[in-house]
MMTF fields as JSON, N, C-alpha, C and O atoms, coordinates in Angstrom:
{
  "mmtfVersion": "1.0.0",
  "mmtfProducer": "UNKNOWN",
  "numBonds": 475,
  "numAtoms": 476,
  "numGroups": 119,
  "numChains": 1,
  "numModels": 1,
  "chainsPerModel": [1],
  "groupsPerChain": [119],
  "chainIdList": ["A"],
  "bondAtomList": [4, 2, 8, 6, 12, 10, 16, 14, 20, 18, 24, 22, 28, 26, 32, 30, 36, 34, 40, 38, 44, 42, 48, 46, 52, 50, 56, 54, 60, 58, 64, 62, 68, 66, 72, 70, 76, 74, 80, 78, 84, 82, 88, 86, 92, 90, 96, 94, 100, 98, 104, 102, 108, 106, 112, 110, 116, 114, 120, 118, 124, 122, 128, 126, 132, 130, 136, 134, 140, 138, 144, 142, 148, 146, 152, 150, 156, 154, 160, 158, 164, 162, 168, 166, 172, 170, 176, 174, 180, 178, 184, 182, 188, 186, 192, 190, 196, 194, 200, 198, 204, 202, 208, 206, 212, 210, 216, 214, 220, 218, 224, 222, 228, 226, 232, 230, 236, 234, 240, 238, 244, 242, 248, 246, 252, 250, 256, 254, 260, 258, 264, 262, 268, 266, 272, 270, 276, 274, 280, 278, 284, 282, 288, 286, 292, 290, 296, 294, 300, 298, 304, 302, 308, 306, 312, 310, 316, 314, 320, 318, 324, 322, 328, 326, 332, 330, 336, 334, 340, 338, 344, 342, 348, 346, 352, 350, 356, 354, 360, 358, 364, 362, 368, 366, 372, 370, 376, 374, 380, 378, 384, 382, 388, 386, 392, 390, 396, 394, 400, 398, 404, 402, 408, 406, 412, 410, 416, 414, 420, 418, 424, 422, 428, 426, 432, 430, 436, 434, 440, 438, 444, 442, 448, 446, 452, 450, 456, 454, 460, 458, 464, 462, 468, 466, 472, 470],
  "bondOrderList": [1, 1, 1, 1, 1, 1, 1, 1, 1, 1, 1, 1, 1, 1, 1, 1, 1, 1, 1, 1, 1, 1, 1, 1, 1, 1, 1, 1, 1, 1, 1, 1, 1, 1, 1, 1, 1, 1, 1, 1, 1, 1, 1, 1, 1, 1, 1, 1, 1, 1, 1, 1, 1, 1, 1, 1, 1, 1, 1, 1, 1, 1, 1, 1, 1, 1, 1, 1, 1, 1, 1, 1, 1, 1, 1, 1, 1, 1, 1, 1, 1, 1, 1, 1, 1, 1, 1, 1, 1, 1, 1, 1, 1, 1, 1, 1, 1, 1, 1, 1, 1, 1, 1, 1, 1, 1, 1, 1, 1, 1, 1, 1, 1, 1, 1, 1, 1, 1],
  "groupList": [{"groupName": "UNK", "atomNameList": ["N", "CA", "C", "O"], "elementList": ["N", "C", "C", "O"], "formalChargeList": [0, 0, 0, 0], "bondAtomList": [1, 0, 2, 1, 3, 2], "bondOrderList": [1, 1, 2], "singleLetterCode": "X", "chemCompType": "L-PEPTIDE LINKING"}],
  "groupTypeList": [0, 0, 0, 0, 0, 0, 0, 0, 0, 0, 0, 0, 0, 0, 0, 0, 0, 0, 0, 0, 0, 0, 0, 0, 0, 0, 0, 0, 0, 0, 0, 0, 0, 0, 0, 0, 0, 0, 0, 0, 0, 0, 0, 0, 0, 0, 0, 0, 0, 0, 0, 0, 0, 0, 0, 0, 0, 0, 0, 0, 0, 0, 0, 0, 0, 0, 0, 0, 0, 0, 0, 0, 0, 0, 0, 0, 0, 0, 0, 0, 0, 0, 0, 0, 0, 0, 0, 0, 0, 0, 0, 0, 0, 0, 0, 0, 0, 0, 0, 0, 0, 0, 0, 0, 0, 0, 0, 0, 0, 0, 0, 0, 0, 0, 0, 0, 0, 0, 0],
  "groupIdList": [1, 2, 3, 4, 5, 6, 7, 8, 9, 10, 11, 12, 13, 14, 15, 16, 17, 18, 19, 20, 21, 22, 23, 24, 25, 26, 27, 28, 29, 30, 31, 32, 33, 34, 35, 36, 37, 38, 39, 40, 41, 42, 43, 44, 45, 46, 47, 48, 49, 50, 51, 52, 53, 54, 55, 56, 57, 58, 59, 60, 61, 62, 63, 64, 65, 66, 67, 68, 69, 70, 71, 72, 73, 74, 75, 76, 77, 78, 79, 80, 81, 82, 83, 84, 85, 86, 87, 88, 89, 90, 91, 92, 93, 94, 95, 96, 97, 98, 99, 100, 101, 102, 103, 104, 105, 106, 107, 108, 109, 110, 111, 112, 113, 114, 115, 116, 117, 118, 119],
  "secStructList": [7, 7, 1, 6, 6, 6, 6, 6, 6, 6, 1, 1, 2, 2, 2, 2, 2, 2, 2, 2, 2, 2, 6, 6, 6, 6, 6, 7, 7, 7, 7, 4, 4, 4, 6, 6, 2, 2, 2, 2, 2, 2, 2, 6, 2, 2, 2, 2, 2, 2, 2, 2, 2, 2, 2, 2, 2, 2, 6, 7, 7, 7, 6, 6, 7, 1, 2, 2, 2, 2, 2, 2, 2, 2, 2, 2, 2, 2, 2, 2, 2, 2, 2, 2, 6, 6, 6, 1, 1, 7, 6, 6, 6, 6, 2, 2, 2, 2, 2, 2, 2, 2, 2, 2, 2, 2, 2, 2, 2, 2, 2, 2, 2, 2, 2, 6, 6, 6, 7],
  "xCoordList": [123.938, 123.677, 124.374, 125.045, 124.355, 124.884, 124.397, 124.347, 123.623, 121.859, 121.987, 121.012, 123.402, 123.64, 123.487, 122.6, 124.544, 124.839, 123.8, 123.916, 122.901, 121.514, 120.533, 120.157, 119.975, 119.177, 119.803, 119.18, 121.206, 122.104, 121.772, 121.586, 121.737, 121.714, 120.427, 120.348, 119.059, 118.37, 117.247, 116.045, 117.696, 117.582, 118.506, 118.567, 119.352, 120.297, 119.866, 120.518, 119.126, 118.294, 117.162, 117.188, 116.285, 115.328, 115.432, 114.488, 116.311, 116.838, 116.753, 115.996, 118.063, 118.711, 117.078, 117.098, 116.362, 115.39, 114.336, 113.905, 114.035, 113.587, 114.538, 114.266, 115.722, 116.521, 116.655, 116.789, 116.558, 116.41, 114.998, 114.775, 113.625, 112.755, 112.372, 111.3, 113.101, 113.469, 114.046, 113.386, 115.036, 115.719, 115.487, 115.834, 114.221, 113.096, 112.528, 112.28, 111.933, 110.504, 111.12, 110.286, 112.175, 112.628, 113.289, 113.662, 113.338, 113.407, 114.702, 115.116, 115.559, 117.491, 117.562, 116.637, 118.742, 119.349, 119.777, 119.921, 119.968, 121.153, 122.116, 122.272, 123.0, 124.428, 125.209, 124.64, 126.473, 127.237, 126.647, 126.766, 125.732, 125.585, 124.205, 123.973, 123.86, 123.341, 124.234, 123.831, 125.488, 125.901, 127.41, 128.156, 127.933, 128.055, 127.086, 127.527, 125.742, 125.654, 125.339, 125.453, 125.117, 125.04, 126.612, 127.026, 127.345, 128.744, 129.002, 129.406, 128.461, 128.773, 127.793, 128.082, 126.137, 125.502, 125.796, 125.644, 126.528, 126.975, 128.159, 128.243, 129.149, 130.657, 129.219, 128.694, 128.555, 127.876, 127.424, 127.12, 126.67, 126.448, 127.669, 127.772, 128.228, 129.747, 130.328, 130.68, 130.13, 130.447, 129.788, 130.204, 128.689, 127.088, 127.304, 127.183, 127.628, 127.598, 129.027, 129.174, 129.853, 131.443, 131.297, 131.903, 130.416, 130.45, 129.888, 130.302, 128.284, 127.49, 128.021, 128.686, 128.669, 129.992, 130.528, 130.445, 131.057, 132.053, 131.117, 131.279, 130.363, 129.305, 128.662, 128.144, 128.776, 127.594, 129.182, 129.011, 130.454, 131.689, 132.049, 132.621, 131.562, 131.589, 130.708, 130.911, 129.634, 129.093, 127.69, 126.747, 127.457, 125.912, 125.155, 125.504, 123.74, 123.107, 121.684, 121.471, 120.889, 120.258, 118.608, 118.158, 118.101, 117.416, 115.842, 114.712, 115.972, 114.427, 114.986, 114.224, 116.439, 116.543, 117.744, 118.143, 118.317, 119.749, 119.401, 119.097, 119.498, 119.019, 118.223, 118.588, 117.367, 116.536, 117.595, 118.011, 118.33, 118.913, 120.36, 121.015, 120.689, 121.901, 121.129, 121.489, 119.814, 119.751, 119.188, 118.906, 119.03, 118.822, 120.093, 120.369, 121.43, 123.014, 123.018, 123.046, 122.966, 123.058, 122.385, 122.91, 121.422, 120.657, 120.811, 120.783, 121.005, 121.723, 122.323, 122.118, 123.236, 124.586, 124.657, 125.419, 123.124, 123.448, 122.434, 122.534, 121.25, 120.57, 121.373, 121.806, 121.381, 121.884, 123.321, 123.011, 124.247, 124.808, 123.885, 123.92, 122.652, 122.1, 121.325, 121.323, 120.503, 119.579, 121.045, 121.074, 121.54, 122.423, 123.219, 123.63, 123.496, 123.505, 122.514, 122.864, 120.784, 119.706, 118.909, 117.895, 120.038, 119.765, 120.201, 119.761, 121.316, 122.274, 121.991, 121.754, 121.967, 121.295, 120.008, 119.526, 119.499, 117.914, 117.821, 117.823, 117.696, 118.261, 116.808, 116.888, 115.823, 115.217, 114.706, 114.91, 113.59, 113.753, 113.097, 112.916, 112.884, 113.259, 114.037, 113.512, 115.207, 116.69, 116.656, 116.385, 116.814, 116.663, 115.547, 115.706, 114.424, 113.564, 114.204, 114.2, 114.629, 114.442, 115.637, 115.362, 117.083, 117.889, 116.666, 116.301, 116.066, 115.028, 114.586, 113.998, 114.323, 113.599, 114.777, 114.455, 115.398, 117.24, 117.12, 116.839, 117.093, 117.602, 116.331, 116.512, 114.949, 113.472, 113.578, 113.24, 114.202, 114.363, 115.751, 115.914, 116.374, 117.763, 117.131, 117.315, 116.176, 115.837, 114.594, 114.42, 114.238, 112.66, 114.059, 114.087, 115.114, 115.691, 116.501, 116.559, 116.955, 117.824, 116.84, 117.063, 115.581, 114.6, 114.34, 114.536, 114.012, 114.158, 115.198, 114.927, 116.111, 117.231, 118.176, 119.133, 117.194, 117.85, 116.117, 116.04, 114.815, 113.567, 114.378, 114.596, 114.637, 115.404, 116.639, 116.865, 117.41, 118.36, 116.999, 115.965, 117.131, 116.519, 115.474, 115.269, 114.833, 113.476, 112.144, 111.034],
  "yCoordList": [106.218, 104.973, 104.156, 104.809, 102.995, 102.453, 101.48, 100.576, 101.739, 101.584, 100.149, 99.436, 99.402, 98.887, 97.782, 96.936, 98.02, 96.593, 97.209, 96.557, 98.061, 97.879, 96.643, 95.768, 96.716, 95.858, 95.116, 94.721, 94.436, 93.114, 92.561, 91.358, 93.163, 93.484, 92.911, 91.829, 93.63, 92.999, 91.942, 92.014, 91.117, 89.976, 88.816, 87.67, 89.727, 88.09, 87.968, 87.181, 88.509, 88.806, 87.582, 86.418, 88.319, 87.746, 86.044, 85.257, 85.903, 84.915, 83.968, 83.017, 84.269, 83.777, 83.728, 82.865, 84.428, 84.471, 82.891, 82.285, 82.41, 81.201, 80.448, 79.41, 80.645, 79.858, 78.915, 77.691, 80.157, 79.383, 79.216, 79.026, 79.101, 78.598, 77.253, 76.712, 76.841, 75.974, 74.724, 73.742, 74.988, 74.382, 73.903, 72.933, 75.82, 74.82, 74.177, 73.739, 73.764, 72.929, 71.647, 70.81, 71.313, 70.035, 69.253, 68.08, 70.265, 70.158, 69.755, 68.755, 71.661, 70.894, 72.088, 72.896, 72.19, 73.369, 74.15, 74.085, 75.031, 76.237, 75.452, 74.993, 75.463, 75.405, 75.586, 76.205, 75.327, 75.788, 77.059, 78.128, 76.765, 76.922, 78.413, 79.253, 78.586, 80.057, 80.261, 81.121, 79.876, 80.638, 81.171, 81.697, 81.085, 81.341, 82.402, 83.541, 82.379, 82.776, 84.507, 85.544, 84.432, 86.127, 86.268, 87.284, 85.574, 85.906, 87.248, 88.395, 86.335, 87.699, 88.349, 89.535, 88.139, 89.314, 90.254, 91.023, 90.444, 90.987, 91.881, 93.095, 91.027, 92.0, 92.839, 93.587, 92.555, 93.416, 94.103, 94.738, 95.08, 95.223, 96.824, 98.034, 95.885, 96.242, 97.613, 98.786, 96.658, 97.6, 98.98, 99.871, 98.791, 100.181, 101.136, 102.348, 100.517, 101.324, 102.724, 103.932, 101.449, 102.716, 103.116, 104.176, 103.103, 104.478, 105.396, 106.536, 104.969, 106.316, 106.416, 107.226, 105.883, 107.158, 108.398, 109.602, 107.741, 108.274, 109.442, 110.662, 108.839, 110.248, 111.384, 112.477, 111.044, 111.107, 112.525, 113.657, 112.18, 112.859, 113.916, 114.926, 113.587, 114.224, 115.8, 117.013, 114.787, 116.643, 116.243, 116.933, 115.563, 114.471, 113.74, 112.619, 114.397, 114.649, 113.502, 113.761, 112.492, 112.395, 112.771, 112.85, 112.91, 113.652, 113.204, 113.39, 112.861, 111.974, 112.503, 112.834, 112.597, 112.995, 112.862, 112.546, 112.848, 111.677, 111.003, 110.009, 111.421, 110.77, 109.34, 108.355, 109.211, 107.802, 107.38, 106.398, 107.727, 107.074, 106.321, 105.518, 106.844, 106.799, 105.191, 104.044, 106.136, 104.207, 103.307, 102.164, 103.594, 102.113, 102.078, 101.596, 102.221, 102.502, 101.111, 99.886, 102.298, 101.007, 99.893, 98.873, 99.962, 98.352, 97.292, 96.145, 97.608, 96.911, 96.015, 94.853, 96.573, 96.476, 94.734, 93.768, 95.214, 94.452, 93.159, 92.086, 93.307, 92.546, 91.018, 90.148, 91.061, 89.454, 88.75, 87.802, 88.947, 88.691, 88.336, 87.184, 89.461, 88.537, 87.086, 86.024, 87.331, 86.575, 85.011, 83.789, 85.561, 84.142, 83.498, 82.361, 83.967, 83.438, 83.402, 83.248, 83.594, 83.458, 82.093, 81.571, 81.668, 80.818, 79.55, 78.404, 80.24, 78.724, 78.259, 77.066, 79.311, 78.7, 78.412, 77.464, 78.797, 77.21, 76.407, 76.53, 75.046, 74.065, 72.763, 71.612, 73.619, 73.102, 73.739, 74.953, 72.925, 73.727, 75.23, 75.681, 75.65, 77.084, 77.971, 78.911, 77.999, 77.855, 78.63, 79.827, 78.295, 78.462, 79.794, 80.699, 79.479, 80.792, 81.899, 83.093, 81.492, 83.324, 83.612, 84.436, 82.542, 83.604, 84.106, 85.281, 83.158, 83.761, 84.741, 85.341, 85.816, 86.083, 87.335, 88.247, 87.367, 88.544, 88.617, 89.814, 88.358, 88.457, 89.388, 90.549, 88.626, 89.674, 91.162, 92.096, 91.232, 92.663, 93.466, 94.686, 92.772, 93.229, 93.826, 94.988, 92.84, 93.382, 95.041, 95.983, 94.809, 95.841, 97.42, 98.389, 96.89, 97.761, 98.956, 100.186, 98.059, 98.137, 98.748, 99.544, 98.175, 99.352, 100.669, 101.371, 101.013, 101.432, 102.494, 103.477, 102.09, 103.176, 103.822, 104.513, 103.094, 104.088, 105.249, 106.465, 104.119, 105.434, 107.136, 108.134, 106.631, 107.739, 108.579, 109.754, 107.885, 109.054, 109.034, 109.249, 108.793, 109.351, 110.199, 111.02, 110.071, 111.493, 110.621, 111.153],
  "zCoordList": [84.044, 83.891, 82.855, 82.055, 82.721, 81.166, 81.172, 82.005, 79.308, 79.811, 79.358, 79.595, 78.521, 77.964, 79.207, 79.322, 80.052, 81.071, 81.988, 83.025, 82.156, 82.92, 82.432, 83.211, 80.29, 80.561, 80.029, 79.043, 80.153, 80.273, 81.917, 82.096, 82.637, 84.185, 84.31, 84.891, 83.716, 84.142, 83.276, 83.532, 82.395, 81.374, 81.531, 81.085, 82.517, 83.049, 84.797, 85.484, 85.219, 86.398, 86.423, 86.823, 85.875, 85.585, 84.618, 84.552, 84.203, 84.21, 84.659, 84.466, 85.749, 86.392, 87.983, 88.861, 87.932, 88.759, 88.27, 89.25, 87.151, 86.726, 86.941, 87.544, 86.608, 87.064, 88.111, 88.101, 89.447, 91.362, 91.098, 92.294, 90.477, 90.275, 89.727, 90.0, 89.104, 88.234, 89.477, 89.815, 89.854, 90.601, 92.075, 92.75, 92.386, 93.305, 93.54, 94.664, 92.1, 91.942, 91.563, 91.218, 91.533, 91.276, 92.753, 92.763, 94.069, 94.747, 95.297, 95.882, 94.642, 95.21, 96.052, 96.137, 96.708, 97.358, 96.377, 95.157, 97.382, 96.213, 96.896, 98.028, 95.263, 94.913, 94.031, 93.132, 93.738, 92.557, 92.132, 92.731, 90.598, 89.918, 90.897, 90.027, 91.495, 91.755, 92.544, 93.327, 92.849, 93.672, 92.995, 93.82, 91.559, 91.162, 90.3, 90.457, 89.322, 89.431, 90.065, 89.411, 90.841, 91.863, 91.812, 91.254, 92.21, 92.126, 90.998, 91.186, 89.472, 88.172, 88.366, 88.207, 88.791, 89.679, 89.566, 88.617, 91.007, 91.984, 91.451, 91.638, 90.692, 89.935, 89.572, 90.398, 87.952, 87.267, 87.566, 86.556, 89.255, 89.822, 90.321, 90.117, 90.931, 91.556, 89.884, 89.758, 89.195, 87.276, 87.803, 88.543, 87.164, 87.763, 88.321, 88.143, 89.001, 90.658, 90.433, 90.62, 89.891, 89.403, 88.96, 89.118, 87.786, 86.739, 87.03, 86.824, 87.846, 88.597, 88.842, 88.198, 90.052, 90.778, 90.08, 90.326, 89.203, 88.665, 87.769, 87.755, 87.231, 86.21, 87.608, 87.379, 88.42, 89.777, 90.033, 89.581, 90.726, 90.341, 89.548, 89.957, 87.873, 86.855, 87.15, 87.199, 87.291, 88.078, 87.298, 87.684, 86.585, 86.374, 87.084, 87.454, 87.442, 88.793, 88.069, 86.884, 88.585, 87.657, 88.084, 89.226, 87.185, 86.499, 87.626, 87.174, 88.477, 89.853, 91.157, 92.065, 91.281, 92.882, 93.223, 92.102, 93.612, 93.993, 95.776, 96.436, 95.787, 97.248, 96.906, 97.548, 96.119, 95.738, 95.225, 95.839, 94.23, 93.315, 93.834, 93.17, 95.307, 95.817, 96.721, 96.988, 96.921, 97.837, 96.851, 97.212, 95.905, 95.021, 94.8, 95.898, 94.132, 94.479, 95.609, 95.492, 96.961, 97.694, 97.526, 97.08, 97.793, 98.134, 97.342, 97.787, 95.962, 94.708, 94.763, 94.412, 95.281, 96.502, 97.212, 97.227, 97.811, 99.905, 99.351, 99.946, 97.959, 98.196, 97.745, 98.5, 96.48, 96.334, 97.128, 97.849, 97.112, 98.965, 99.865, 100.298, 100.427, 101.511, 100.873, 101.495, 99.146, 99.435, 98.937, 99.082, 98.629, 98.234, 99.537, 99.307, 100.763, 102.081, 103.167, 104.337, 102.663, 103.391, 103.042, 103.505, 101.776, 100.15, 100.626, 100.715, 100.919, 101.725, 102.709, 102.898, 103.665, 105.311, 104.958, 105.576, 104.372, 104.277, 102.964, 101.739, 104.486, 103.906, 103.057, 102.629, 103.156, 102.285, 101.276, 101.273, 99.681, 99.289, 98.572, 97.442, 99.975, 99.744, 99.372, 98.776, 99.533, 99.799, 98.328, 98.425, 97.414, 95.804, 95.346, 94.527, 96.221, 95.392, 96.296, 95.999, 97.173, 98.595, 96.914, 96.041, 96.888, 95.305, 94.688, 94.727, 94.124, 92.511, 93.169, 92.269, 94.798, 95.04, 94.842, 94.079, 95.146, 95.34, 93.889, 93.93, 92.641, 91.788, 91.071, 90.704, 90.935, 90.898, 91.229, 90.501, 92.673, 93.098, 92.513, 92.479, 92.218, 91.25, 90.257, 89.895, 89.672, 88.059, 88.13, 87.357, 88.932, 89.473, 89.292, 88.534, 90.541, 91.442, 90.097, 90.089, 89.225, 87.502, 86.571, 85.658, 87.008, 86.629, 86.674, 85.682, 87.473, 89.188, 88.413, 87.722, 88.681, 88.82, 87.02, 86.671, 86.491, 84.755, 84.893, 84.719, 85.307, 86.004, 86.249, 85.562, 87.79, 88.476, 87.609, 87.896, 86.537, 85.545, 85.067, 85.7, 84.065, 83.299, 83.321, 82.426, 84.223, 84.421, 83.973, 83.957]
}
């Protein structure tokens, strides 16, 4: 795990979850800003996953167990696209709340991946 990237992803995900909640409170739909944020977040997650796979291929192992870590890696790549698609499909004010929930899940997953990696 790249700790600096993980911390950046956690902070960014929390900030963007807040943005999603503000957009929800303003009774707006999911727009380009949230979708672009989800795309940037997904790119950061992909970089973290690639780095983790390189470390795993090099022989390093997470202290908290490999199956759990791989599950978190796979899950982290699925959450934002699903949340963005669901939020875009939700035509009410709650669409941005779904995306905000996806960002919150990403923040928690990143914390858990760090805990599993470092033991």
